C-alpha positions in Angstrom: 0.0 0.0 0.0 1.4 3.4 -1.0 1.5 5.9 1.9 2.3 9.5 2.8 3.5 10.9 6.1 3.3 14.7 6.7 5.2 16.4 9.5 4.2 20.0 10.2 7.2 21.4 12.0 8.1 24.4 14.0 11.8 23.4 14.4 14.6 23.3 11.8 13.9 21.1 8.8 17.2 19.3 8.8 16.9 18.1 12.4 13.5 16.4 11.7 14.6 15.2 8.3 17.7 13.5 9.8 15.7 11.8 12.5 13.1 10.6 10.0 15.9 9.4 7.6 17.5 7.5 10.4 14.2 5.7 11.2 13.7 4.9 7.5 17.2 3.6 7.2 16.7 1.3 10.2 13.8 -0.3 8.4 15.9 -0.8 5.3 14.1 1.8 3.2 16.0 3.4 0.3 15.3 7.1 0.0 15.6 10.0 -2.2 16.1 13.2 -0.1 14.9 16.0 -2.4 16.2 19.5 -1.8 15.5 23.0 -3.2 19.0 23.8 -4.4 22.6 22.6 -4.5 23.5 24.5 -1.3 20.7 22.6 0.5 22.0 19.3 -0.9 25.5 20.0 0.5 24.1 21.2 3.9 21.6 18.3 4.3 24.1 15.7 3.1 26.7 16.9 5.6 24.1 16.8 8.4 23.2 13.2 7.6 26.8 12.2 8.2 27.2 14.2 11.4 23.9 14.6 13.2 24.3 11.6 15.5 27.4 9.9 16.9 25.4 6.7 17.0 24.0 6.8 13.5 25.7 6.0 10.2 23.5 6.4 7.2 25.1 5.6 3.8 24.2 8.7 1.8 25.5 10.5 -1.2 24.9 13.1 -3.8 26.3 13.8 -7.3 29.0 15.9 -5.6 30.2 13.1 -3.3 29.5 9.8 -5.1 29.9 8.6 -8.6 26.4 7.8 -10.1 27.5 4.2 -10.7 28.2 3.9 -6.9 24.9 5.4 -5.8 23.4 1.9 -5.5 25.5 1.6 -2.3 23.8 4.7 -0.8 20.5 4.1 1.1 19.9 7.8 0.8 20.5 9.9 -2.3 20.4 13.7 -1.8 19.5 15.7 -4.9 17.7 18.6 -6.4 16.0 16.4 -9.0 13.8 13.4 -8.8 16.2 10.6 -9.9 16.5 7.0 -9.2 20.3 6.4 -8.9 19.9 4.3 -5.7 16.5 2.7 -6.5 14.6 4.6 -3.9 11.1 3.5 -2.8 10.7 6.5 -0.5 10.8 10.3 -1.3 11.5 12.8 1.5 11.1 16.5 0.8 10.5 19.8 2.6 7.1 20.7 1.2 8.3 21.3 -2.4 5.6 22.2 -4.8 3.6 19.5 -6.6 5.0 20.6 -9.9 8.4 19.4 -8.8 7.1 15.9 -8.2 6.4 14.7 -11.7 7.6 11.1 -11.0 5.6 10.7 -7.7 4.0 7.5 -9.0 7.4 5.7 -8.8 7.5 5.8 -5.0 5.8 3.7 -2.4 6.1 6.3 0.3 6.3 10.1 0.5 7.5 11.9 3.6 6.5 15.6 3.3 8.1 17.8 6.0 6.7 21.3 5.9 6.7 24.5 8.0 3.5 24.4 10.0 2.6 27.9 8.9 2.4 26.6 5.4 -0.4 24.1 6.1 -2.6 25.3 3.3 0.0 24.3 0.7 0.4 20.9 2.5 -3.4 20.4 2.0 -3.0 20.9 -1.7 -0.2 18.3 -1.8 -2.3 15.9 0.3 -5.0 16.1 -2.4 -2.4 15.5 -5.1 -1.0 12.4 -3.3 -4.5 11.1 -2.8 -5.2 11.5 -6.6 -2.0 9.7 -7.3 -3.3 6.6 -5.4 -1.5 7.1 -2.1 -4.1 5.5 0.1 -2.7 5.7 3.6 -1.9 9.1 5.0 -0.6 10.2 8.5 -0.2 13.7 9.7 1.9 14.7 12.7 2.0 18.3 13.9 4.8 19.6 16.1 3.6 21.6 19.1 6.3 22.8 21.4 8.5 19.8 22.2 5.9 17.2 21.3 3.9 15.8 18.4 0.2 15.3 18.0 -1.8 13.7 15.2 -3.4 16.2 12.8 -5.6 16.6 9.8 -5.1 18.1 6.3 -8.7 18.0 5.3 
């Protein structure tokens, strides 16, 4: 079953993205970590390597790994939707639906967005639903805790 998970955040994107990526890696998920621009790719890629002393997440980008070796990376960080590491999961920071032309090739989408941009997340939730993502969960950050939410 194809699914989406939304995280409406009030903290920094990279912190939540790294925690989610670690959990997905622990389950064996291969992920495309989609960023807005090359600077974000470099920043997020460096954070994946250093955010936890206990975690090691094999990740790479076109700047750090030859495309032929991307298959060894559980996480590929890029500005484009590409399938160098055969990902089944897409993680992004609330990018516009127009950037997600190949959404049908993923089994899971993790959409992390600034909680103040919830209206745009609602539009993406409708898009995912129309693209046959049947199972959707929404978590909203409130202070230091999380609560289930709704995008309807």
